[in-house]
Structures are given as structure tokens and as C-alpha cells.
C-alpha positions as CSV (number, residue, x, y, z in Angstrom):
1,X,79.4,84.8,62.1
2,X,76.4,85.5,59.8
3,X,75.0,88.9,58.6
4,X,71.5,89.9,57.8
5,X,70.8,93.2,56.1
6,X,67.8,94.6,55.5
7,X,65.8,97.8,53.3
8,X,62.8,98.4,51.4
9,X,61.3,100.1,48.5
10,X,57.9,101.6,47.9
11,X,57.7,103.1,51.6
12,X,56.2,106.4,49.9
13,X,54.1,105.8,47.4
14,X,50.4,105.6,47.6
15,X,50.0,103.0,45.0
16,X,51.4,99.4,44.9
17,X,52.9,97.5,47.3
18,X,56.0,98.4,50.0
19,X,58.7,95.7,49.7
20,X,60.9,94.8,52.5
21,X,64.2,92.8,51.2
22,X,66.6,90.9,53.2
23,X,69.7,89.3,52.5
24,X,71.6,86.8,54.0
25,X,75.9,86.5,54.1
26,X,77.8,84.2,56.0
27,X,81.4,84.1,57.0
28,X,84.0,82.5,59.5
29,X,81.9,80.4,61.9
30,X,83.9,80.7,64.6
31,X,84.2,84.1,64.8
32,X,82.3,86.7,66.9
33,X,84.6,89.5,66.2
34,X,83.2,92.7,64.1
35,X,85.0,95.6,63.2
36,X,84.8,98.4,60.6
37,X,88.0,96.4,59.0
38,X,85.5,93.4,58.1
39,X,82.4,95.9,57.3
40,X,85.0,98.0,54.5
41,X,85.7,94.3,52.9
42,X,82.0,94.8,50.9
43,X,83.5,97.9,49.5
44,X,84.9,96.1,46.7
45,X,81.6,95.7,45.4
46,X,81.0,99.0,45.0
47,X,83.4,99.5,42.1
48,X,81.9,99.0,38.8
49,X,82.2,96.1,36.6
50,X,80.9,94.8,33.1
51,X,77.8,92.9,33.5
52,X,76.1,92.3,30.0
53,X,77.4,95.4,28.4
54,X,76.3,97.6,31.0
55,X,78.7,99.1,34.2
56,X,77.3,97.7,37.2
57,X,77.9,98.1,41.0
58,X,76.4,97.4,43.9
59,X,74.8,100.5,45.6
60,X,71.6,101.7,47.0
61,X,68.7,100.7,44.1
62,X,67.9,104.5,43.4
63,X,71.5,105.1,42.1
64,X,71.7,101.8,40.3
65,X,68.1,101.6,38.9
66,X,67.4,103.1,35.4
67,X,64.5,105.2,34.8
68,X,62.8,105.2,31.2
69,X,64.9,108.1,30.2
70,X,68.1,106.6,31.5
71,X,67.8,103.2,29.8
72,X,69.0,104.1,26.0
73,X,67.8,101.4,24.2
74,X,67.6,98.8,27.3
75,X,64.1,97.6,26.6
76,X,63.8,95.9,30.3
77,X,62.0,98.0,33.2
78,X,64.5,96.5,35.5
79,X,67.5,97.1,33.6
80,X,70.7,97.4,35.5
81,X,68.7,95.8,38.9
82,X,68.2,92.4,37.1
83,X,71.8,92.3,36.1
84,X,73.1,93.2,39.7
85,X,70.4,90.5,41.2
86,X,71.6,88.2,38.4
87,X,75.2,88.1,40.0
88,X,73.6,87.6,43.6
89,X,71.1,84.8,42.3
90,X,74.5,82.7,41.0
91,X,76.4,83.4,44.1
92,X,73.6,82.0,46.5
93,X,73.3,78.8,44.1
94,X,69.5,79.2,43.9
95,X,68.0,76.4,41.8
96,X,65.2,78.4,39.8
97,X,65.9,79.8,36.3
98,X,63.9,83.0,36.8
99,X,62.0,85.6,38.6
100,X,58.9,84.0,38.4
101,X,60.2,80.4,39.7
102,X,61.8,82.4,42.6
103,X,59.0,84.9,43.7
104,X,56.9,82.0,45.5
105,X,60.6,81.3,47.6
106,X,61.1,84.8,48.4
107,X,57.7,86.0,49.6
108,X,55.9,82.5,51.4
109,X,54.7,84.9,54.2
110,X,52.6,87.3,51.7
111,X,51.4,84.7,48.7
112,X,48.1,84.5,49.9
113,X,47.8,88.3,50.2
114,X,49.3,89.1,46.6
115,X,47.2,86.3,45.0
116,X,44.2,88.0,46.5
117,X,44.8,91.5,44.4
118,X,43.7,91.0,40.7
119,X,46.7,93.6,39.7
120,X,49.2,91.5,41.6
121,X,48.0,87.9,41.1
122,X,49.3,87.2,37.6
123,X,53.2,87.5,39.1
124,X,52.6,84.0,40.0
125,X,50.8,82.4,37.5
126,X,52.4,80.2,35.2
127,X,52.2,81.7,31.5
128,X,51.3,85.1,32.6
129,X,54.8,86.5,33.2
130,X,55.3,89.8,30.9
131,X,57.1,89.7,27.5
132,X,58.7,93.0,29.0
133,X,60.3,91.5,32.1
134,X,63.2,89.6,31.9
135,X,62.2,86.0,31.9
136,X,65.6,84.3,32.7
137,X,68.8,85.2,34.8
138,X,71.5,86.3,32.8
139,X,74.1,83.4,31.9
140,X,77.3,82.6,34.6
141,X,79.4,83.7,31.6
142,X,77.9,87.3,31.6
143,X,79.0,87.7,35.5
144,X,82.1,86.1,35.6
145,X,84.0,89.5,36.1
146,X,81.7,91.0,39.0
147,X,82.7,87.2,40.5
148,X,85.9,87.8,40.2
149,X,86.0,91.0,41.3
150,X,83.4,91.1,44.0
151,X,85.0,88.6,45.9
152,X,84.7,89.2,50.0
153,X,87.1,87.0,51.3
154,X,85.3,84.2,53.8
155,X,81.9,85.7,53.1
156,X,79.6,84.7,50.6
157,X,75.9,85.8,50.1
158,X,73.3,82.6,50.3
159,X,70.2,83.5,50.2
160,X,67.1,86.7,50.0
161,X,64.2,87.1,51.1
162,X,61.5,89.6,51.1
163,X,57.8,90.9,52.4
164,X,55.5,92.1,49.9
165,X,52.9,94.3,51.8
166,X,50.1,95.1,49.9
167,X,48.0,98.2,50.0
168,X,45.2,96.0,51.6
169,X,47.3,94.7,54.1
170,X,49.1,97.9,54.7
171,X,45.8,99.8,55.6
172,X,44.1,96.8,57.8
173,X,47.8,97.0,59.6
174,X,46.8,101.0,60.3
175,X,43.3,100.2,61.0
176,X,42.3,101.7,64.6
177,X,42.0,98.5,67.3
178,X,38.9,97.9,69.4
179,X,40.9,100.3,72.3
180,X,40.7,102.9,69.5
181,X,44.4,103.0,69.1
182,X,45.9,102.5,65.4
183,X,49.8,101.5,64.4
184,X,51.3,104.4,61.5
185,X,53.8,102.9,58.8
186,X,56.7,103.4,60.6
187,X,55.5,100.6,63.0
188,X,54.6,98.6,60.0
189,X,58.3,99.2,58.7
190,X,59.4,97.9,62.0
191,X,57.6,95.2,62.5
192,X,57.7,94.0,59.3
193,X,61.4,94.1,59.1
194,X,62.2,92.5,62.3
195,X,59.8,89.9,61.7
196,X,61.6,89.0,58.4
197,X,64.8,88.6,60.0
198,X,63.3,86.3,62.9
199,X,62.0,84.1,59.7
200,X,65.6,84.3,58.5
201,X,66.9,83.2,62.0
202,X,65.0,79.9,61.6
203,X,66.9,78.8,58.7
204,X,68.6,75.4,59.3
205,X,71.8,77.1,57.4
206,X,72.2,79.1,60.5
207,X,72.5,76.5,63.2
208,X,76.3,76.5,62.9
209,X,76.5,79.8,63.5
210,X,76.0,81.7,67.1
211,X,76.5,85.2,66.0
212,X,74.8,87.4,63.8
213,X,75.4,91.1,63.1
214,X,72.1,92.5,61.4
215,X,72.0,95.8,59.5
216,X,68.8,98.0,58.7
217,X,68.6,101.3,57.0
218,X,67.4,103.5,59.9
219,X,63.3,103.6,59.9
220,X,62.4,107.4,58.5
221,X,63.4,109.7,61.8
222,X,62.5,106.7,64.4
223,X,65.5,106.3,67.2
224,X,64.6,103.8,69.5
225,X,63.9,100.2,68.6
226,X,64.1,98.4,72.1
227,X,60.4,98.1,72.3
228,X,59.8,97.0,68.8
229,X,62.7,94.2,69.0
230,X,61.4,93.1,72.2
231,X,57.8,92.7,71.0
232,X,59.1,90.7,68.1
233,X,61.5,88.4,70.0
234,X,59.7,88.2,73.4
235,X,61.7,85.8,75.0
236,X,65.0,87.6,74.2
237,X,67.2,89.6,76.3
238,X,67.4,93.4,74.9
239,X,70.4,95.4,75.8
240,X,70.8,98.9,74.5
241,X,74.1,99.9,73.1
242,X,73.9,103.3,71.6
243,X,70.9,105.5,70.3
244,X,72.6,108.5,68.8
245,X,71.1,110.9,65.9
246,X,73.4,108.5,63.3
247,X,73.2,105.3,64.6
248,X,71.0,103.2,67.0
249,X,72.4,100.0,68.2
250,X,71.4,97.0,70.3
251,X,72.5,93.3,71.6
252,X,69.7,91.3,71.4
253,X,70.5,87.3,73.0
254,X,67.6,84.9,71.7
255,X,67.9,80.9,72.9
256,X,69.6,80.2,70.0
257,X,71.8,83.5,68.9
258,X,73.7,86.3,70.2
259,X,72.6,89.5,67.7
260,X,73.8,93.0,67.4
261,X,71.4,95.1,65.2
262,X,72.2,98.7,64.0
263,X,70.0,100.9,62.5
264,X,71.7,103.2,60.6
265,X,71.1,106.9,58.6
266,X,72.1,105.9,55.2
267,X,72.5,102.5,56.0
268,X,72.3,101.5,52.4
269,X,75.9,102.8,51.9
270,X,76.9,99.7,53.4
271,X,76.9,96.8,50.7
272,X,74.6,94.2,52.0
273,X,72.1,96.2,52.9
274,X,72.5,98.0,48.9
275,X,72.2,94.2,47.6
276,X,68.7,94.1,50.1
277,X,67.5,97.5,48.7
278,X,68.3,96.0,45.0
279,X,66.4,93.1,45.8
280,X,63.3,95.1,47.1
281,X,63.4,97.9,44.3
282,X,63.5,94.8,41.6
283,X,60.5,93.4,43.4
284,X,58.7,96.8,43.5
285,X,59.5,97.1,39.7
286,X,58.2,93.9,38.9
287,X,55.1,94.3,40.9
288,X,54.4,97.8,39.2
289,X,54.7,96.5,35.5
290,X,51.7,94.1,36.6
291,X,50.1,96.8,37.9
292,X,50.3,99.3,35.0
293,X,49.6,96.0,32.7
294,X,46.4,95.2,34.2
295,X,45.0,98.7,34.2
296,X,45.8,99.5,30.9
297,X,44.2,96.5,29.3
298,X,40.7,97.7,31.5
299,X,41.2,101.4,31.0
300,X,38.3,103.7,30.9
301,X,39.8,106.7,31.2
302,X,39.6,109.8,28.9
303,X,43.0,109.8,27.5
304,X,45.0,107.0,27.0
305,X,46.9,104.9,29.7
306,X,50.0,106.4,31.3
307,X,51.7,104.1,33.7
308,X,52.1,105.3,37.0
309,X,54.6,104.7,39.4
310,X,52.7,105.4,42.3
311,X,54.2,108.4,44.2
312,X,52.0,111.0,45.4
313,X,51.4,113.5,42.8
314,X,51.8,110.9,40.1
315,X,49.4,108.8,41.8
316,X,47.0,111.3,42.0
317,X,47.0,111.5,38.2
318,X,46.5,108.3,38.0
319,X,43.3,108.1,40.2
320,X,41.5,111.2,38.9
321,X,41.7,109.5,35.4
322,X,41.2,106.1,36.6
323,X,37.5,106.9,38.0
324,X,35.8,105.0,35.5
325,X,37.9,101.8,35.1
326,X,37.9,101.7,39.1
327,X,34.1,102.1,39.1
328,X,33.9,99.2,36.5
329,X,35.9,96.6,38.5
330,X,34.0,97.2,41.6
331,X,37.6,98.1,43.2
332,X,37.6,99.1,46.6
333,X,39.8,101.9,47.5
334,X,41.0,100.3,51.0
335,X,42.5,97.5,48.4
336,X,44.4,100.2,46.0
337,X,45.5,103.0,47.9
338,X,47.2,103.0,51.3
339,X,45.2,105.8,53.3
340,X,48.2,106.3,55.5
């Protein structure tokens, strides 16, 4: 059996990319059985352990992430996120030694879009990595306690992938079509999340598995997903198992896999989803570090540059001060600001 867990970071901001990440976990290949007891095995990863001198646990990224005021001398803007992802990187046995090497293999579907945005393109260029961002994974000896304490019997994280949706791509998705109808950001999140799952299902490592459990943090207030599942998996048989205020569950039979998909309120309380949340938040923070570096270097505002996290009130503050800078760079609004 395998498990794919999906979560996002940056759904609400006006500036910066929306990032959707998925982690793949492989377990007993002969098993098709799933119950709460199996799910509860991951709870051991909620137990804090010391990584690089900090107490870390796998949880919703908003709880793990350290704001500037919380870092207390930790100079990295990624902080505890990087520590937790260093554990995941070593557990997956990935060959890359740092984030810059990992990015092209993690977001391959979006490389062209990212490369076309000046304030994001440097993420992918050799020797353009920002000095304030970590340039290496933590060594294995730094995460050994986590490796020992967070072992889940018979299960292992084996891959992580992501989609990075730029503001330009976000706006293009939501543009009205020829008939005048348009999609919204909930549609974008649903289609991109399920598309990411579909891409992971094509992995050769899953050829030995017939059964999979797919977990999502519920997409806002949305309760019904059968239509978008059928659109992304047009040849699959989709059956509604449950659609309640707490969780929507579907059985999806494809040519190669028997899947059960769960869309759960507060789904990131489940550790595999939380691990995807950490990956998404890390990528979002990396993107915003490059965003701020780009505009600080070109700043023509009336006051010294103040970094932005991209959320609505702070984004409005940035945009009000950035008029001269944006005009000097001839930056299209649709490339920078999410319009919906």
C-alpha cells in the first residue's frame, strides 16, 4: 500500500506563489486494509525531538514555522522548517545536497513559469542562491534522534513533489474563457492538487502497489469533489463514500490503482499531510526571500525597503510604496498581483 498526502501554502496572499506539495509514503505492498490504528502510527512524529539544538516536531507548518520575532538568533528565514525537511530529505535518500539542487526535480511542471518571473528565476540559477538561506541539508548526525524517535513501522517517506503556481499562472487560470465563464482559486487548488497526485501515481516506484490512500486538507469550505476528481481522472470510476461537514471520501478506481481519497477539515493534523505542509511552506518562504531580495535591490520607494510576506494588508502596504519601482521595471500587474 502507499499513501500520498497533499497540502498548500500561500492560498490567501496577494503576492508570491501558491505552493502545493505532496509527500509519498510506502508501506506493506500486500495490504489493502486501512483503519484509524494504522493512521495513528504517525502520531509518534508529533513528539518533539532535538534537531540541530532545536526541539522540532512534525505538525502544521504554521505551528512549526518561526517568524522573525520567534527565531531568537536563528538567522535562517527557514529555521525549523529546514530542520524538519532535512530529516525528510535523508529519509527519502535523495541525492541532492541542498534546496537549489532539489528544486528542479521537485517542481518540474512549473520550471518554465518560474523561470519567466524575474523575482523567482534566480532560485534556479547556479551561484544565485541567497546567503541567508541554508545551502546544505543538516548532516545525518544532526537528525539521528528524529530518525530513531519518528520511525513508523513498515512505512517510509520516499518522495516529495510540488507545484509552484506563480501570480501570472494563477491569474491566467482564473481568466474568463470564450463563453464568459471563469474559474476561481478553489477550482485552481482542487485541480492542481489532484493533478499533482496524478503525476505521482505515474512513478515507477508505485508499480508494485495496487492500493493507495490519498489525503488532502479540505479546500476551504468546499464539500463536494467528485466532479473535479472525474475531470482529472477521466477514465476512472469515482464512487462517493461520504460527504459530511467534516470529511469527504471517495473511492477512485483507475486502470492501475484502487484509491481512497479523503478531503478532511483540519487534515494537516495527520502527520503525512503536515509533512507536505512543511514542504509547501518551505518553498513558499524561499520564493518570498527571492521576491524581497529582488525588489530591495531595485527599490525606489520613499522609505527604506520593508520585506513583505504577501498577505493582503501587508501586500497593500508594499504596493502603495512600490509604485515607482514597479513603473521603472515595467512590471505588469497581472504578473505580480493575484487578481482573485
